[in-house]
Structures are given as C-alpha cells and as structure tokens.
N, C-alpha and C positions, 0 to 999 in steps of 0.2 A: 427510534434507533435507526439512524441513517447509515447506509453502507456507502462510503466514499471510495470511488475507484479512480486511481491515478495511473495514467498510461504514458505520461511524458516525463522525461528526465528533468530533475530539478535544476540541472546545470544549463538547460537550453529553453526552459519553459517556466512560467509562473504558476503552473497547475498545482503543484504541491503547496506552495505558499498560499494560494487562494483557498485550497481545500482546508488547510489547517486553520485559516481565518474563520471558516464556517463550522469547524469541528466542535461538537459538544461532548460532554462527559460520557454519554451512552452510545456514541457513534463508533463505527469501526472503519478502518482504513485497509484497502486492498491495493497492492502494488502489482501492476501487470505491464507487459511489454517493456518500453524504455523507462517506465516508472520504477522498475526494480533498481535503477541507479540511485534511488533515494536511500537505499540500504546503507550507503556511505555518507549520507547527509546528516548533519547535526540537528536539523529540524525535527527529525523523528523523536528526539529526546522529549519533546513536549506531549507525545501521544502515549497513553498508558500501554504498557507492553502486552497486556492481554487483548488488545484491540487492533493489533497490526498483523495483517496477513499478506503473504506474498506468493504469487504463482511460481511454484518451483521450476517448472519447465522454462519459463522466461528467465529466471535467475541463472539457471544452468546454461541456457543458450547464449547469454551475454557474459558468461564467465565471472559472475558476481558472487558466487557462493563462497569463495575463499577471501575475497577482498572486503566484504561487508563488515563494518564495525558494529552494526546493530543486530546481527544475526541472533544473538541470545534473547532479543526482545520480540522476535518475529516468528509467527507460526507459518511454516512453509506448507502450502496446500496444493492439491491437484484439482482438476476440473470438477470432479464430483463434489468436493468440499466447497468450491466456488458456487456451484448451483445451490448447495445447502445454505450458504451465507445469504444468497439472494432471496431464499424463501423465509429467512429469519429476520430480514431487515425491510423496513419501509420508511421512507423512499430509498431508491438507489440513485446516486448522483455520479456521473462520469465527468472527470476533470481532464481536459485535454488541450487547453490553450497554451 
C-alpha cells in the first residue's frame, strides 16, 4: 500500500500523470500544495474515491474548495490525519516533477 503524494498542479506538471501511471489498486493518493488543483482534473476519475485525500488547508489557501468537481470523491484531511496516513502506508512516494 503506497501513499502517493502529489504537490504540483496537473496543469503545469506531469506529476499527477506519472503518479497515476504507477498507481495500483491498494494505493492512496494525497494532494498537497499546488497538487490540490487536481481536484478539478478529470484524471482523478480513475482513482477509487475511498483512496483520495487532500490537505484541507492547501485547498482553502488556493480557493479550490468551491471549484472542485471531484470534492465528493475526496476526503479532506488535516495535518494529524496526514501523519496517520504516513504510518499506515509503506512506501511513501512524493511526485513533484
């Protein structure tokens, strides 16, 4: 069970595309920083909804909470839950290209 962390926008980086290319059935996806712009991206439709997490503070800071089309498929989390996800997954991969 890999935790994939995407921190770059899918509109300016290939990080999300590369991440989803390596994604397997038991993996989870965490969107942070500019990665929260993926909430508006159709590529998220390929990820099971129970496995998508997004750092709420980054979503709010970037004004994406109202614009996101995939919000019903995403669990918004805080820093404490992020730490918990890190303890539940092995390995953890950060995608930032």
